N, C-alpha and C positions, 0 to 999 in steps of 0.2 A: 504493500500500500504506500502510495507516495506521501511523503511528509508535507504537512501544510506549510505554505510559504510564510515567511516572516513579513507581516504587514508593515512593521516599522522600517525595515530595510528597503522594501519596495517604495515606500513613501519618500525616504531620503533620496533614493536613486531617481525617482520621478521628479522630485524638486530640483535636483541637480540638472536633469535633462531639460526641464522647462526653462531654467535659467540659461542654459547653453543655447537653446533655440532662440530665446529672446535676444541674447547677445549676438548671435549670428544674423538675426534680422537687422540689427543696427549695423553690423559689419557690412552686410550686403548693401545697405543704403549708402554707406560711406564709400565702399570699394567700387561698386558698380554704378551707383547713382550720383556720386560726387556730392553727397550731402555732407554738410559741415558737422560731423559727429566725431568727436575725438576718441575713437574706440581703442586707440593704442596708448593713451596716456590718461593720467588722472583717475577719476572715479571709475570710468568704464574699464580701464586696465585692472584696477583693483577688483571690480565685479567679475571680470573674466577669470582672474587668478583664484578668487574665492570659489567660483563655480567649479573650476578644475580641481581644486583641493577637495571639495565636497565629493565630487565624482570619483576621484581616485581613492580617497579614504574609504568611501562606501564599498569600493571594489575589494579593499583589504578586509573590511568587516565581513563581507560576503564570503571571501575565501576562507577565513578562519572558521566560519560556521559550516560551510559546505564540506570542508575537509574532515569534519567530525562525523558527517552523515553519509558521504558519498565516497566511492573508491576513486583512486587517483585517475584511473582510466576514464571515468566519466568527466572529471574535472579537466583532464587533458583534451577531451573532445571539445569542450566549451572554449578552452584557450585556443585550440586550432581554428575554430570558427572565427574568433576575434582576430587572429593573425591573418587569416584569409581575407576578412573584411578590411583590415588595415592595408593589405596588399592591393586590394581593389581600389581603395582610396588613392594610393600612390599612383597606380596606373592611370586612373581617371584624371587626376590633377596633372599628371605629366602630359597627357594628351591635350588638355585645355589650357594649362598654365605652366608650360615647360620650365620657364625660368624661376618659378616659385612653387614648384610642385611639393607636395607633402611627403617628405622623406621619413620623418619620424614624428608623427602626430600623437594625439592622446590615445588612440586605439593601439598603435604600435607600442607605446609605453606600457599600457595596461597588459597587453598580451605577453610581452617579454617579462615584465615585472612579476606577473602571476607565476611564471615558470621559476623565476629566481627565488621568490619569497615562499613558495609552497613548502619547502623543508622547514620553514620557521613558523608554520601555521599554529603550532601549539607551544610556542616559546615566546610568550608576551614580553618578558623582561629583556631578552636578547633583541627582540624586534624593536622595542622602544630605543634601545641603545643604537641599533643599526639605523633607525630613523633619524636620530640626532646626527650620527656620523655622515649619513648620506646627504643630509641638508647642508652641513658644513662643507663637504666635498663639492657639492653643487655650486655653492657660492664661490668657492675658490676657482673652480673650472670656468665659471662665467666671466671671470676677470682675465682670462687667457685666450688668445687667438693663435692659431697655427696655420700653416700654409696648406696642409693636407685636409681633405674632407672625410678621411677614413674613420674618424672618431667623433663624428657629429652625434651619433646615437648615444654616446656616453655623456656629452656635454661640452666637448672641445670644439669650438666653432672655427671655421676658416673665415678669413677677412671678407670674402665676396659672397658668403652664404646668405641666401634669401629664401623664405618659405612662407606659405600661408598659415602653417600651423606647426609648432615645434615644442615638443615635450621630451627633452632628453632624459636619459635614465637618472642622471643626477642633476638637480636635487629631487626630481619628482617621485622617484621610488620611495623616498622617505615617507610620503603620505600613505602609501600602501602598507609599509611597515607599521605606521601609526594605526591604520585600520585594523591590522592583525592584533595589535595590542588592545585596542578598544573592543574588538570582537571577543577576545578572551576574558577581558576584565569586566565589561559592562553588558555586552549583548549575549553572553553565554547561556543565560536563562531564557525563559519564554518571552515572546514578543511583548513590547511595551504597549502595543495597540492590538487588542484582541478582535475588535469588530470594525468593519468599515462604516463610514458615515458619509454624508453628502459632501463634506469638505475633503476627507482623506481619499475617497474613492477615485477621483481623477488622477491624483498623484500616484496612487497604487497601480492604476492601469498603465500609466507611463512607465513606472518602474518594472512592470512585468514584461514590457516590450521595448526595453531601452535600446538594444542594438538595432532592431529593425527601424525604429523611429529615427535613431541617430543617422543611419545610412541614407534615409530618404528625405530628411527634413530640409537639407540644403537645396537639392534640386527642386523640391516643391516650392520653397520660399522664392528662389530665383525665378521660377516659372510664373508664380502668382504675381510677384512684383512686376514682372515684365508684361504680363497680360493686363495688369491694371495701369500700365504706362508710368509707373513710378520710377522704374529704371529701364535702361535700354538692354535688350537681351544680349548678354555678353558673348555668345558663341555664334 
């Protein structure tokens, strides 16, 4: 019998997804429609970073809980789907935005990080320590540029590197380690929310279909904005 889903985790994941869709709407207006929205600085940069932190931390919480209930083979299947989706995003953005294609975006980061962090799913103290270390290492790497692009996925940028979405392993894996810590210490018991209501149900629905919605929301946003004449169709 399939174990009942955690409503509280689905709601967190749904909230993060909704925030991400809203930010991408603003980004599309700025990038494709030349609207004066400072999406890369100030409040909206903070909003985007907060959204990503919530999204990645929730992935860590989910891993810590799933690893206690499911065999690694089943978790690996999910990770494989995420990595194939990430590859699809890379190929698609390379075809349409060759100079700024997504080499290592948030899905790439989550897929690779889930593989790396799985052995620590039941080690909350070590995960918290690794979270702190990864964060410090990421800040250090962000101050360094090199001529090669071979280590972009780690966090070492080349001087000419440009991309539409970039979440290198360091410092961002730190939030997945943080999620593992929280999953073991706070979320290890039953769900904080036992029943859906009119407020939580939409977030829970989004959380149950995160990957699908993530993959289709940008094309749909661009198509809708183009059909409404708000932006010029970019392709």
